[in-house]
N, C-alpha and C positions, 0 to 999 in steps of 0.2 A: 760468827758466820750464820748461825741459826737465826739470830735476831734480824740480821740483814735480809735473810730469805723471807722471814715472816713479814718484814716491812715491805719488801718487794711484792709479796703476794697480796698484802693489804692494798698497796697502790694499784696493783693490777685489777683487784676486785673493785676498787673505787672507779677506775677507768671503765671497767665493764658496766658498772652502774650508770656512769655518765652516758656511755654509748646506748644502753638500754633506754635511758630517758630521751636521748636524741631520736632513737627509733620510735618511741612512743609519740613524740611530738610529730615526727614525720608521718606516722600512721594517722594521727589526728588531722594533719593537713590533708592527707589523702582522703580521709573520710569527708572533710569539708569540700574537697574538690569533687568527690563522687556525688555529694548532695547538690552542689551547684550544677554538676552535669545533669543530674536528674531533673532539677528545676528547669534547666535550659531545654531538656528534652520535652518537658511538659509545655513549656512556652512554644516550642516548635510545633507541638501537636495542636495547640490552640490556634497558632497562625495558619496551620494547614487546614483546620476546620473553617477558619475565616475565609481562606482562599476558596475552599469548596463552596461555601455559602455565597461568596461573591460570584463564582461561576454559575451557580444556580440562579442567582438574581439576574445575571446577564442573559441567561437563557430565557427567563420569563419576560424580561424587557424586550428581547428580540421577538418573542412570540406576540407580545402586545403591539409592537411596531408593525409586524406583518398583518395582524388583525386590523389595525387602523388603516393600513394601506389598502387592504381588501375592501373595507367599508367605503373608503374614498373612491375606489374604482367603481364600486356598486352605485354610489351616489352619482358619479359622472355618467355611468351608463343610463341611469334613470333620467338624468337631465337631458341626455341626448335623445332618448326615446320621447320625452315630453316635447322637445324641440321639433322632432320629426312629426309628432301628432299635430303640433301647432302649424307646421308648414303645410300638412295635409288639409287642415281646416281652412288655412288661408287660400289654398288652391280651390277648395270647394266654394269659399265665399267669392272668389274671383269668377268662378263658373256661374254662380248664382247672379252676380252682378251683370255678367254678359247676357245671361238669359233675361234679366230684367230690362236691359237696354233693348233687346229684340221684342219684348212684350209690349202690347199697347193698352192693356187694361190699367186704368189709372188707379183705381181704389186698391186692387190687389197688389199693384206695383208699389204703392205708398206703404202698404203694410209690410211687404217683403223687405223694402228698403229700411224700414224701422227695425225689423228683426235683424237684418244684416248689420245695421249700425250697432245694435246691442251686442251682437256676436263679435263685431269688430272691437268694440270697447272691452268686452270680456277677454278677447284674445290679447288685446294690448295689456290689460291687467295681468294676464297669465305670463306674458312675455316679460313684463317688469318684475314679477315675482321670480321668474326663472333667471333673469339677470341677477337679481339679488342672491338667489341660491348659488348661481355660478360664482359670484364674488365671494360668498361665504366658503364655498368649496376651495377656491383658490387660496383664500386666507388660511383655511384649515390645512391645506396641503403644504403651504409655506411654513406654517407653525410646526407641523409634524416633521417636515424636513429639517428645520432648525433644531427642534428638540432631539431628533435622531442623531444629528451631527454632534450636538453637545454630549449626549449620552455615549455615543461611540468614542469620542475623544476621551471622556472621563473613564470609560471602561478600559480603553487602551492604556491609559496612564496607570490605572489600578493594576492591570495585568502585568505591566512592565515593572511596577514597584513590587508586586508579588514575586516576580521572577528574581529581581535583584535581592529581595529579602531572603528568598529561598536559597539563592547561591551564597549569600553572606552567611546564613545560618549553617549551610552545609560546610563552608570553609571553616567557620568557628568550631563546629562539632569535630571536624577532622583534626584541627589543631589541638583541641582539648583532649581528644582521644590519644593523639601522639604524646602530649604532655603526661597524661595519666599512665600510658604504657611505659614512658621513660622513668617516671617516678616509681612505678611498680617494679621495674627492673632494678633500679637503685636500691629499693627496699629489700628485694630478694637477695641482691648481692651483699647488702649489709647484714642481713640475717644469716646468710651462709658464712660470712666472715666471722660474725659473732659466734656461730656454732663451732667453727674451727677453733676460735680463740677459747671458747668455753671448754672444748675437749682438751686443748693444751693446758688450760688452767686446772682442769680436773686431774690430768696426769701429774702436773706439777704439784697440785695439792695432795695427791696420793703419795708422791715421792716425799713431800714435806711431812706428811703423816707418818710415813715409814721412818723418815729420819727422826721425827719426834718420838716415835716408839723406841727407836734405838737410843735416842738421848734419854728418854725416860728410864729405859733399862739401865743405861749407864749411870744416870743420876741415882737410881735406886741402889745400883751397885756401889756407887761412890758416896751414897748417903748425903746427897745434896740437900739444901734447905727446902722446907715445905713451901715457903713463899714463892720461890722460883718455879717449883713444880706446879703450884696452884695457878700461877700467872700463865705458865705455858698451857695448862689445861684450859684456862679461860680463853686464851687466844685461839687454842685449837677448837673449842666449842663455838667461838665466835666465827671462825673460818668455816666450820661445818654449817653453821646457821646461815651465813652469807651465801655459801654454796647452794644450800637448799632453796633460799630465796631466789637466787639467780636462775636456778633450774626451773622453778615454778614460773618466774617471770618470762623465761625463754619459752616455756610451753604455752603460756598465755599469748605471747606475741605470735608464736607460730599459728595458734588458733585464729587470732585476729587477722594475720596475713592471709590465711586460707579464706576467711570470710570476705576480706577485701578482694581477693582474686575472684571469688564467686560473684561478688557484686560487679566487678569490672567486666566479667564475662556477660552478665545480664545486661549491663549498660551497652556493651558492644552489640549484643543481639537487638536491643531496643533501638540503638542508633542505626543499625542496618535496616531494621523494619521501617524506621522513620524516613531513611533515605529512599527506600523502595516506594513508600507512600508519596513522598515529595516528587519522586520521578514520575509516578503515575499521575499525580495531580498536575505536574508540568505538562505531561503529554496531553491530558484532557484539556488543559487551558490552551495549549497550542492548537489542538483540534478545534476547540470552540472559537479561537481567534480566527482560524482559517474559515470556519463556517460563517462567522460574523462578517469577514471581509467579502465572502461570496454573496451573503445576504445583502450586504451594503451595495455591491455592484448591481445585483438584481433589483434592489429597491430603487437605486438611482435610475436604472433603465425604465422600470415601471413608472417612476415619478415623471421622467421625461415624456413617456407616452401619454400619461394622464394630463400633464401640462399642455402637450400638443392638442389633445382632444378638447381640453378646456378652452384653448385659444380658438380651435375650430368652432366650438359651440358659441363662443362670443361673436365670432364673425357671422355665424348663422343667425344669431339673435339680431345682429345689426342689419343683416339683409332682410330678415323677417320684419323688423321695425320699419325699414324703408318701404317694403312692400305694403305694410299696413297703412303707412302714411299716404302712399299713393292711392291705395284702395279707398281710404277715407276721403281723399280729395275728389276721387271719381264719384264716390257715393254722394258727396255734397253737390257736385255739378248735376248728377242725375236727379237728386231731389229738387233742385231748382227747375230743371227742365220738366220734371213731372208736375210740379206745381203750375208751371206755365201752361202745360198741356191740359191740366185739369181745368184751369180758368177758360182756356179756349173751348174745351169740350162742353163746359157749362154754357158758354155763349152760343155755341153751335146747337146745343140742345134747345135753348130758349128760341133761337131763330127757327129751328126745325118745327117746334111746336107752333110758333106763330105762322110759319109758312103753311103748315098743315091746316090750321084753322082758316087761313085766308083762302087756300085752295078749296076747302069744303064750302066756304061761303060764296065763292064766285059762281058756283053752279046754281044757287038759289036766288041771289040778288041780281038787280039790273046793273049792267055794266056801265050805264050812262052816268050813274051817280059818282063813279070813281074817275070818269074821264075828266071832269072839271078840276080834279085835284092833281092832274098829271104835271102841270107846270110847277106846282109846289113840291112835288116829289122828285124833281130832277136831281137836286143836290143829294138827296138821300140815295138815289139810284147810283149816282157817281161814287159816293162813299162805299156803297155796298159792293159795286163792281171792283173798286180798289181792294177792299178787304177780302172779297171772294177770290180775286186773282192772287192775292198773297197767300191765303190759307189753302187754296185748292179744294173748295168744298164740292162734294158730288151733287149737291142739289141743283146747281146751275145747269149741269149737263142733263140731268133728268128733265128739267123744265124745258130746255131747248128741244129735246127730243119728243116730248109728249104734247106740247101746246103749239098753237100758231104764233106768228111773230107778234101780232098785236096783243093777243091775250097774254102772251108771255111777258111783253113789255109792261102791261098794266100790273100783272102779278109781281113782277120784279120791282116795280116802283113802290107798290104797297109793302113788299118785303123789306125794301131799303128804308122806308119810313119807320117801319117797326124796329128794324135794326138800329136806326139812329136813336129812336126813343129808348131802346134797351141800353144803348151806350150812355145816354143821359142819365 
């Protein structure tokens, strides 16, 4: 019966050893899980930092887009001001052209027409440059709008992926925390069970020791053989040694379980902190997304107004170009008319000089010398009367008022001859 009890105790001790080994393996697994959870937490922190950097980059891109939009608006305003200045200069050139039409001074008129033509050419060059600048502004606005649309779509996709990644990470962390809590509860239950079993085995071992003491006393009384006594003593020492080892292993496992519990508490705190940071980052990302949407609507409204202003500027440029072409055609006609007037003025000046010389010579010379040439001057007189009637010269009226008919006829005949010679 004592041998059977010893065998049972040995089997129970072996079973306890196996359970302690299982507990050690479970604790190693829990340690691995804790390390993996810590690594996952570090990865979540890195992803959170990347999300925050992405949000900052989106903020800077939004600021750059707003700045480029402001620059485009400023350039459009400058182009509009330049177009208004050109329109004002065109009105001034029209006024000068009208004043040139009313003026009769040929030399001054020719110089002013040349200056106006130069100014017109300069204005046309400025209009062409403004057309080119307006085209560049339109292209820049279209490129900016396309780039803004691409960046907005990309940022929206990145924010959406960040949201999905954050939700996925949060779900995984919650599942991992639940698994760790379940494993920790199982480990605590196993440790409590092992403690109870160890207490039972200690009681049983104490009873066995008492029985062995009684048996030893009986054996001493009965003078049993020393071999059996030494064997029982060896078994007893072995049992005591195993009990000491089990007790030390149990204390060590309790220490490890306490350390694991502290680590799990720290991991819970870190997970809660990470969830709070993710929640704050998600709120910031949502606020930034709302701000980006509002900025997009505002940018689209401003872009529409800028495009409308650019179209108006283009239409103004077209109108200014048409007005410049009309002014240039009018200036060309005016130049031709002025050249014709200049030729006529030169002819009139020569005729006036000849008439003045003839009038001065009629008072000094005999009129009979010129009477003989009257017949030969009839054709010249007729030509002169035709030209004088066409041009409306004031000399004919003066001669009719100041001279008698005969003297006037002779002078006019002489004047016609001179005029004919001047035309030849």
